[in-house]
C-alpha positions, 0 to 999 in steps of 0.5 A, spaced: 499 500 499 503 507 498 499 514 499 500 518 493 501 527 493 500 529 486 501 538 487 501 542 480 504 548 481 503 554 475 507 559 475 506 565 470 513 564 467 518 561 462 519 554 460 526 557 462 526 561 468 523 556 471 528 551 469 533 556 472 530 557 478 530 549 479 537 550 478 538 556 482 541 554 489 539 560 492 532 559 490 533 551 494 536 554 500 529 560 500 525 553 500 530 550 506 528 555 509 521 556 508 521 550 511 525 551 517 530 546 516 536 547 522 542 546 517 541 544 510 547 544 504 545 544 497 549 541 491 546 543 484 550 539 477 546 542 473 539 541 469 540 536 466 544 533 472 543 532 480 541 536 484 542 533 491 539 538 498 540 534 505 536 539 511 535 537 519 527 540 521 525 539 528 518 534 528 514 540 532 507 538 531 509 531 530 503 526 534 505 522 539 504 516 535 509 517 530 515 522 535 518 514 537 519 513 530 522 519 528 524 522 534 525 530 535 528 532 529 529 528 521 535 528 517 532 527 510 535 528 503 533 528 496 536 526 491 533 529 483 536 526 476 534 531 471 534 526 464 532 533 461 529 541 462 523 537 463 523 531 466 526 528 472 525 523 478 527 524 486 529 519 491 528 522 498 530 519 505 527 522 511 530 518 515 525 513 517 529 507 515 521 504 514 519 510 510 521 509 501 519 517 498 520 516 491 516 521 484 517 523 478 519 531 475 515 534 470 516 541 467 511 543 461 510 549 458 504 552 457 503 559 453 505 565 458 506 560 463 510 553 465 507 547 470 511 544 475 508 538 476 511 533 482 508 527 484 510 522 489 509 515 492 509 515 499 510 508 502 511 506 509 512 499 511 509 498 520 505 492 521 497 495 524 500 504 524 503 505 518 497 507 514 498 511 520 503 514 519 503 513 511 497 519 512 502 523 516 510 523 510 504 524 506 500 530 508 508 533 510 511 531 503 505 535 501 507 541 506 512 541 504 510 542 496 506 548 497 510 551 500 517 551 494 511 553 490 510 559 495 517 561 494 518 560 486 512 564 485 515 569 491 523 568 487 519 568 479 516 574 481 523 579 482 
């Protein structure tokens, strides 16, 4: 069993501007800041190429049943492999050996706008509370993508 998280991020910008944003370490660091990262490292070889982001976050607000699995903080590693300016795969290690988060990014220019679609498959393998944890992790991923989208809109409006 797994949970799918999909978010379409519609930007009022051409494809080249959105791709440049996604390849900009400053943008990725702003996203980490918006997600309240306590530490972060961003490494980008380019698009096409790879994007590697490592950050830590406090787990304030996590329900009690999940605290024993995640503790007081988590360390997240996000690896993106961009085969072109419009397509990537994502592998996220949320510091939980019980969770598997993989997905894709598709960037499509539509007239004067560009849509970045991120789709993630969240799978948590724990008896009894696995479904609850999976829903929690999926919601965390959805909120993280929404923060990235807000930062992206501000970035492109500059």
